[in-house]
N, C-alpha and C positions, 0 to 999 in steps of 0.2 A: 443334807441332801434333799430332804423333803421341802425345806424352804426354797431351795433353788428350783425344784420341779414345780412349785406352786406359782412361780412368777409368770406373768402374762407372756404371750408369744413375742412381744416387742423386746423382751430381754433375752431372746434366744442366743444371739452371738455372745452376749455377756455371760450367760449361763455356761455355754460350751467352753469359753475361755477359762472360766474358773474351774470347771470340772476336769478338763483334759490338760490344762496347763500346770497343774500342781499335783504333787503326790498326796498332800494332806490339806484339808480345808478346816478352818476353825470358824466358829460363828462370828468371831471378831473380824476375820478377813472378809467374810461375805457382807457383814453389816457395813464395814468401812467402804467397800467397793460400791455397794448400793447407794450409800449416802453421797459419795463423790459423783456417781453417775447422775443422781437426782440433781445435785448442784449444777452440773454441767448442762443439764436440760433446761434449767431455769434461767 
């Protein structure tokens, strides 16, 4: 949760989707989504 809250404001919609769209969050889920989002932005 701290990792998600420390993301810059440009990740707001991404953060809300992960937090409210799931019952459980694992570090692997967050890391995988961040890496895929980064790849899409490049």
